[in-house]
C-alpha positions, 0 to 999 in steps of 0.5 A, a space after each residue: 837645425 837651430 833655424 828649423 827649430 829641430 835642435 832640441 826636438 831631435 834629442 827626443 827622436 829614437 835613432 839608429 845610426 849606421 855607417 859603413 862602406 858596403 851594406 849600410 843601406 841594406 842594413 838600414 832597410 833590414 832594421 826598418 823592416 824588422 821594426 815595422 813588422 814589430 808594429 813600430 812607426 818607422 822613418 828611414 833615410 837612405 841615399 842615393 835615390 834610384 828613381 825619385 828623390 822621395 825614395 830617400 825619406 820613407 815612412 812605414 816602408 813607403 816613400 813620403 807622399 809628394 804632397 808631404 814632401 813638398 809641404 816640408 820641403 818648402 817649409 824648410 827651404 823658406 825658413 833657411 832662405 829667410 835666415 841667410 847670414 854671412 858665413 851661413 849660406 844655403 846648405 848643399 843638397 845632401 845637408 838639406 835633405 838630411 835636415 829635411 828628413 829629420 823635420 819629416 820624422 819629427 813632424 810625423 812622430 815616428 817611433 824610430 828613425 833609421 839613418 844611413 850615413 852619407 859619406 864617412 861618419 865623423 864629419 857627415 851631415 847626419 852626425 848631428 845626432 847626439 843620443 842615438 839608441 844604437 850605432 852600427 858599422 857595416 863592412 869596411 873597404 877602401 872608399 872615398 880615399 880622397 876624403 877619408 884617407 888612404 888606409 883602412 885604419 883612417 877610413 875606420 876612424 871616420 866611420 867610428 866617428 858616429 859612436 857616442 858615449 855609452 851608446 851601444 855600437 855594433 860592427 861586423 868582422 873587419 880587417 884587423 887594422 879597421 877593428 883595432 881602430 873601431 875598438 879603440 874608439 869604442 873603448 874611449 867612449 865606453 861603447 859596449 857590444 862592438 862585434 856582432 857575433 853570438 856573444 854580443 847578440 846575447 848581450 843585446 838580449 840580456 840588456 833589452 835592446 833586442 826586439 821580438 819579431 812576429 812569426 814569419 813565413 816558414 823558410 820551406 814555404 818561401 820562393 826565392 827568385 834571383 832577377 837581373 834588372 839590366 839598364 846599362 847604357 849602349 856604350 858597353 859591348 853586350 857580347 862581353 858584358 853579359 857573358 862575363 856578368 853571368 859567369 861572375 855571378 854564377 861563380 859566387 852562387 847567383 843564378 838568375 832565373 829571369 832577366 829584365 831589360 829596361 832603358 837607362 834613365 839617362 836617356 830621359 829628360 826627367 825622372 818620374 815616380 815609379 807609380 806613373 806610367 810614362 805617356 810616351 811609352 809607345 814611342 820609345 826606341 827599344 832596339 838596344 834592349 831587344 839586342 841585349 835580350 837576344 844576346 842574353 838568350 844566346 848566352 843562357 841557351 848556349 846556341 845562336 838564335 836567329 832573331 830579326 830585331 828590326 821586326 820588334 815594335 813596342 806596340 807588338 808586345 805587352 807593356 808589362 809581363 804577367 806576374 806569373 812570368 817569374 814562375 814560367 818554366 825556362 825549359 819551355 823557352 822558344 826564342 825563335 818563336 818569340 816566346 821568352 821564358 828567361 827574359 823580358 823587356 820593360 819599356 821604362 825603369 820605373 815600370 820595371 821596379 813597380 812590376 817587381 814590387 807588385 809581384 811581391 805584394 801579390 805573393 808574400 811568400 816570394 823573395 826577390 834578389 834583384 841585381 841592378 
């Protein structure tokens, strides 16, 4: 940070710092969306990325542009490389991306930066933040035990390591062993508002930490679609996997209205931006995806469906389904005539993600819950 000239500047950056085992990425994304809706210029740093490394660093809800990413990347890389000394080598990937994110947010003069912890908290690369606006800890569980410890208390100690003196901190209901550790750490640092229940939310409103949101779409006007985006490798048995997936999700209240099948990213030599349509789109072997779709349709309709997978070719289907595919009535589904209203095949994962984003942009009242 000192080499890049960020040590002092980072103190002027308003930062929300979030750790946790489950839900910390989602919490960061929700915070960013709320703040952006209120008119703030936002920066968001999360990990890992799904398609493109630029997903980790977002400005106002969008991946940083390729030009800006390269500009800041090489500026940071060259400065660090030119100042190598004994005992201070080039930082590993996550450390480098962390300082790169701070460089971007400071240079782009965002109003607030939401930072997701990578691993743990106390010793994480993101914990160079000395004066965040607020800290949060999402739901805790047994994760990275080789680094964080074998008990939920030890793990909670690492997560609570992001708390700073007299800076508001929040968490959700936790196991007693975890909450005891978090509260003890909060007490030591005089951190207020630990448990995010209604009482603590009132404390936030009373002390001016809350933000007013713009009026959003009425709940009754929202359209909720639960979508499965399936890009599993072909080493799994789809007969077992898909049926178990449907049953498990249904038992927890998730009922997929559509399923999208796309090739796994590991079958390609490189990843590209989700905005780029691959040039070899017609040459890809989608036999595995057609097999998955057949099993899916059999599972959904509860009957055998005779489909000749060998007759399917990529040039015999639309590259992307129309956006209104999400609203097609599944009762009209007739797989035997090759009319699928329950599922579709998209020849690349980036295209599938882009298609989902375009569907939401086209209809702001649409809410998608995508399980990938």
